[in-house]
C-alpha positions in Angstrom: 159.8 118.4 68.4 162.3 120.1 70.5 164.0 118.8 73.4 162.0 118.5 76.6 162.6 121.2 79.2 163.0 119.4 82.8 163.7 122.5 85.0 162.4 126.2 85.2 164.3 129.0 86.9 162.6 131.3 89.5 162.7 134.1 87.2 161.1 132.2 84.3 158.4 131.0 86.7 157.7 134.6 88.1 157.7 135.9 84.5 155.1 133.2 83.4 153.0 133.8 86.5 152.9 137.5 85.8 152.1 137.0 82.2 149.2 134.5 82.7 147.8 136.5 85.6 148.0 139.6 83.5 146.2 138.0 80.6 143.3 136.6 82.7 142.8 139.9 84.8 142.9 142.3 81.8 140.0 140.2 80.2 137.8 140.4 83.3 138.1 136.7 84.1 140.1 136.9 87.3 137.4 135.6 89.4 136.7 132.7 87.2 140.5 132.0 86.9 141.0 132.1 90.6 138.0 129.8 91.1 139.2 127.2 88.5 142.8 127.4 89.6 141.9 127.1 93.3 139.5 124.1 92.8 142.1 122.4 90.6 145.2 123.1 92.9 145.2 119.6 94.5 145.6 118.1 91.1 148.3 120.6 89.9 150.9 117.5 89.6 148.6 115.4 87.4 147.6 118.5 85.5 151.2 119.2 84.7 151.9 115.6 83.6 148.8 115.6 81.5 150.1 118.6 79.7 153.3 116.6 78.7 151.0 113.8 77.6 149.3 116.2 75.0 152.7 118.0 74.3 152.8 116.7 70.7 149.5 118.0 69.9 149.9 121.3 71.6 153.1 122.0 69.9 150.9 122.7 66.7 149.1 125.7 68.5 151.7 126.8 71.2 155.1 127.8 71.4 156.8 124.5 72.9 159.2 126.3 75.2 156.6 128.3 76.8 154.1 125.4 77.0 156.7 123.4 78.8 157.6 126.3 81.1 153.9 126.5 82.1 153.8 122.7 82.8 156.9 122.9 85.0 155.3 126.0 86.8 152.2 123.8 87.5 154.3 121.0 89.0 155.2 123.3 92.2 152.1 124.2 94.4 154.0 127.4 95.7 153.8 128.6 92.1 150.1 127.7 91.8 149.4 129.7 94.9 151.5 132.5 93.6 149.4 132.6 90.3 146.2 132.7 92.4 147.5 135.7 94.5 148.9 137.5 91.4 145.5 137.2 89.6 143.8 138.6 92.7 146.2 141.5 93.0 145.9 142.4 89.4 142.2 142.3 89.4 141.9 144.4 92.4 144.3 146.9 90.8 142.4 147.0 87.4 139.0 147.2 89.3 140.2 150.0 91.5 140.8 152.1 88.2 137.6 151.1 86.6 135.7 152.0 89.9 137.5 155.3 89.8 136.6 156.1 86.3 133.0 154.9 86.9 132.7 157.2 89.9 133.9 160.1 87.8 131.6 159.4 85.1 128.5 159.3 87.5 129.7 162.5 89.0 130.0 164.2 85.6 126.4 163.0 84.8 124.9 164.2 88.0 126.5 167.6 87.4 125.1 167.6 83.7 121.6 166.7 85.1 121.8 169.4 87.8 123.0 172.1 85.2 120.1 171.1 82.8 117.4 171.5 85.5 118.9 174.8 86.7 118.9 176.1 83.1 115.3 174.8 82.7 113.7 176.1 85.9 116.2 178.8 87.0 117.7 179.0 90.5 115.4 179.9 93.4 117.7 181.7 95.7 120.3 180.4 98.0 118.0 178.1 99.9 115.8 176.9 97.2 112.7 177.3 99.5 112.1 181.1 99.3 108.5 182.0 99.8 106.8 185.3 99.4 106.6 187.4 102.6 
């Protein structure tokens, strides 16, 4: 068991916030992560202390230093709010890229369908409504 870490610098907190938010957002769980974090925000101090309670068991699965940094980050409400905002920003950024790719894919499919029907039935003049005179 390593020594307990009792402080966290702002740089470490911001790095941890970005890492956690990116992990959640890249897996498409930002909405759920925001909901859970927002609903448990009033209990952030208790949750942080609970993390210290289970620290001896958590050291088996997690890196002790990073686990303690996360627990320290949860102690301050401004870091919790920043985590929520960062998850929201990253989710919006990733969804913007996904929507753009989906829009391009839909446009490509529409063009392929149009080309198929033009090859199948041929084109009927410029207006498409040409009638015999």
